[in-house]
C-alpha positions as CSV (number, residue, x, y, z in Angstrom):
1,X,38.4,44.9,46.1
2,X,36.8,42.0,47.6
3,X,35.4,43.1,51.4
4,X,33.7,45.6,49.4
5,X,31.7,43.0,47.8
6,X,31.2,42.8,52.0
7,X,29.3,45.4,52.9
8,X,30.5,48.3,55.6
9,X,28.2,45.8,58.4
10,X,30.5,42.7,57.8
11,X,33.3,44.5,58.9
12,X,33.0,44.6,62.1
13,X,31.8,41.1,62.9
14,X,34.7,40.3,59.9
15,X,37.3,41.6,63.0
16,X,36.3,41.3,66.2
17,X,36.0,37.2,64.7
18,X,40.0,37.8,63.9
19,X,40.2,39.1,67.3
20,X,38.5,35.8,68.9
21,X,40.9,33.4,66.3
22,X,43.5,35.5,67.0
23,X,45.0,37.2,70.3
24,X,44.3,32.9,71.0
25,X,46.2,31.6,69.0
26,X,48.7,34.0,69.0
27,X,49.2,32.8,72.7
28,X,49.0,29.6,73.4
29,X,52.1,29.9,70.1
30,X,53.8,31.7,72.1
31,X,52.7,30.2,75.5
32,X,53.9,26.0,73.7
33,X,57.4,28.3,72.5
34,X,58.1,29.7,76.2
35,X,57.4,25.9,77.7
36,X,59.4,24.0,75.2
37,X,62.7,26.1,76.0
38,X,61.4,25.5,79.7
39,X,61.3,22.1,78.6
40,X,64.7,21.8,76.2
41,X,66.5,23.8,79.4
42,X,65.0,21.3,82.1
43,X,66.8,18.4,80.1
44,X,70.4,20.2,80.1
45,X,70.2,21.4,83.2
46,X,68.9,17.7,85.0
47,X,71.3,16.0,82.1
48,X,74.8,18.4,82.9
49,X,74.1,17.3,86.2
50,X,73.3,13.6,85.9
51,X,76.8,13.9,83.6
52,X,78.4,16.0,86.8
53,X,79.1,19.2,84.8
54,X,78.3,22.4,86.8
55,X,80.3,24.3,84.3
56,X,77.2,25.5,81.6
57,X,75.3,27.8,83.9
58,X,77.7,29.6,86.4
59,X,74.8,30.1,88.9
60,X,78.4,28.3,91.5
61,X,80.3,31.2,91.2
62,X,80.0,35.4,90.1
63,X,83.2,35.9,89.7
64,X,84.0,37.7,93.0
65,X,86.8,37.1,95.3
């Protein structure tokens, strides 16, 4: 109902503003989540290397003989 009070000229402007704010915010959130996962995984692998554990990822052997 409040959209009808804005008028037809203002709706495209609001849509563009929502895209200009929403899309970069979404990209920043995705990048933050991905970089947080990469950092967490790197810290976990570094701790495993320091402890001498190498069996967490299976990179050393792929199951073939």
